[in-house]
Steps between C-alpha positions, in 0.01 A plus 500: 500500500682820600349688204148378593544621857637833381201547266255405778649742755501785251119535514415289808754651739509845654235744381512879521161671481546872417322733741316668212359165378293396804156347442198696636265209419496356851256478790424855614364653819333842493740777599823343373665398178677163492732403215650154460867440426556135595218251435462151359371636169783752463806308621380155616509577875309225680535599867497879504350814349676837503406844381445859601228689682432873470255691719424864426557769766247491784328193349415161648406161365186309568522226762619169355702184566708268285356161591763239596788714373766671708593850385805718549489871422822703473450876522709674231365854533240669718335404827273194532237465768358150533172415669401140568261279694135401470403868532838647399549569869882490499746737330873542439714720272801429279735723302768462233713191561242334728345158434138409579389138541134406446405144604240292310132603526568814710254776403703816438505841339794700364492876552730765361579699815627796295271765354772608254713201395406183312558175691713259296562141611631168374270207574588129516252216559553133577334364184509564128142631495392845614208433735308805629166452674325833560298526822214712628612605849369774725827616663532618858539876527825498700732204440754389761866566411716187508879510522705207374693295755792296367462150650866418423655819636278642777600845623 
């Protein structure tokens, strides 16, 4: 019994996916490059998807949402500007070390706020599938800046 468990955990336990072996064959949105690290097909993940996102300097994605999935973006390098809403009428920025939360069905757009540096992020979603639904949205010209307010620790 102990030998069977040992053999099972060897290949069905912890998995390390090398950063140079990410899968580019995932749902894409114009203006960014997503690569998958953790998926059902690659490691058997049933309740999450994780990978990377790169956006070239001074570039932006098309408007999109991720259906019923929740998304978390961690900014590794660069400066992210997010726009969201029915007409992308809201905006906020994030830098290295910041987390961005995107609720289900929220139309949004990622923008590299730097004209010189690539934006590099880690992305995690609440399901094993990478859902990306591209949208045709006419954005407002001047979005409203929104600052985050911590509901647990108000200033």
